[in-house]
C-alpha positions in Angstrom: -7.6 1.0 13.8 -5.2 -0.7 12.3 -4.2 -4.7 13.3 -1.9 -6.4 12.1 -2.9 -9.0 9.4 0.1 -11.0 8.7 -1.1 -14.0 10.0 -4.4 -13.8 8.7 -2.5 -13.9 5.1 -4.7 -17.1 4.3 -7.7 -15.6 5.1 -10.3 -14.4 2.0 -10.9 -10.5 2.8 -7.0 -9.6 3.7 -6.0 -11.8 -0.5 -9.4 -10.3 -1.8 -7.2 -6.8 -0.1 -4.5 -7.4 -1.5 -5.1 -8.2 -5.0 -7.1 -4.4 -5.2 -3.8 -3.2 -3.8 -1.7 -4.6 -7.9 -1.9 -5.5 -10.9 -4.6 -9.0 -10.5 -2.3 -11.6 -11.7 -2.4 -15.2 -10.2 1.5 -14.8 -10.1 1.7 -11.9 -8.6 -0.7 -12.4 -5.6 1.0 -14.9 -4.3 4.3 -13.3 -4.2 3.0 -10.7 -2.7 1.6 -13.4 -0.6 4.9 -15.3 0.1 7.1 -12.2 0.4 4.5 -10.4 3.5 4.6 -14.5 5.2 8.8 -14.7 4.3 9.3 -11.1 5.1 9.8 -9.7 8.8 10.8 -6.2 8.2 8.2 -6.2 5.5 4.6 -5.2 7.7 0.5 -5.8 7.0 -2.2 -3.6 9.1 -5.8 -4.7 8.6 -8.0 -1.2 8.7 -11.1 -2.6 11.2 -14.0 -0.7 11.2 -15.5 -1.8 13.9 -14.1 -6.1 13.3 -15.3 -5.1 9.9 -11.2 -5.8 8.0 -12.2 -2.1 5.0 -8.6 -1.5 4.2 -4.9 -2.6 4.5 -1.7 -1.3 4.3 1.5 -2.5 4.2 4.8 -1.6 3.6 8.2 -1.5 5.1 11.2 0.5 7.0 13.5 1.6 4.0 17.4 2.7 5.4 17.1 6.3 6.0 13.8 6.7 8.5 11.8 6.4 5.6 9.1 4.1 5.3 7.9 2.8 1.8 3.9 1.7 1.0 4.1 -1.4 -0.1 0.2 -2.1 -0.7 -2.4 0.1 -0.2 -6.2 -0.4 -0.3 -9.2 0.2 0.4 -12.8 -1.7 0.3 -14.8 -1.3 -3.1 -17.9 -0.2 -1.1 -16.2 1.8 1.9 -13.2 4.1 0.1 -14.6 7.9 -0.2 -15.1 7.6 3.0 -11.3 9.2 4.1 -9.9 4.9 5.1 -6.8 5.5 3.4 -6.1 9.1 4.9 -7.0 7.8 8.6 -4.6 3.8 7.6 -1.9 6.1 6.5 -2.0 8.8 9.2 -2.2 5.7 12.0 0.7 4.1 10.2 2.8 7.6 10.7 1.7 7.7 14.4 3.1 4.6 14.6 5.4 4.4 12.3 7.2 8.5 12.7 9.5 8.2 9.6 10.4 10.7 8.0 9.3 10.5 5.1 6.9 8.3 3.2 6.7 7.2 -0.5 5.0 4.7 -1.9 5.0 3.6 -6.5 1.3 3.8 -8.1 -0.5 3.9 -10.9 -3.2 6.7 -12.5 -5.8 5.6 -10.4 -4.9 5.8 -7.1 -2.4 9.3 -7.4 -4.5 11.6 -6.8 -5.6 10.7 -3.4 -1.5 9.9 -2.4 -2.0 14.6 -4.0 -5.1 15.1 -2.3 -2.9 14.3 0.9 0.1 16.0 1.2 2.1 13.4 -1.4 4.5 15.2 -4.2 4.0 13.7 -7.6 6.4 12.2 -9.3 5.8 10.8 -13.3 8.5 7.8 -13.5 6.9 7.2 -17.0 5.6 3.8 -19.2 7.4 1.7 -16.5 5.1 -1.5 -18.1 3.7 -0.8 -21.2 0.7 0.7 -21.6 1.1 1.5 -17.4 2.7 5.4 -16.3 3.8 5.0 -12.7 4.3 7.6 -10.4 6.8 8.7 -7.4 5.0 9.9 -4.5 7.0 11.3 -1.8 5.4 12.4 1.8 8.4 14.5 4.3 7.3 14.2 7.5 8.4 17.5 8.9 9.7 19.5 6.1 11.4 22.3 8.0 14.7 19.8 9.3 15.7 18.8 5.7 16.1 22.7 5.1 
């Protein structure tokens, strides 16, 4: 089950999940936390298994009914059990976007590919780090 966790940004488990979804630099993490605090367009939802927070997905809606996934992470001990896929599916059901997009690294690109995203390399945007754009059209027939 997904629940709004923007009001819980000071909780260690929320901070740890955000840290797991980005380059682990304290300044970058702090900037992301501040963005969620201050930007009403950014949403941050926690995925719960019972009472336990096991994942988080942060996103915003962009022009054209496009949902941009900004951050997504699952607790290390809970990975590989479908929680990430369920977060994406539940977010799709809640927001009903025409398209989902995400930018990710080599570590997470197969996750997106395996759940139906089309993946394209953006090249080495940072020294030694290849980045990927992942795109999922919710209703492909509507694009024709």
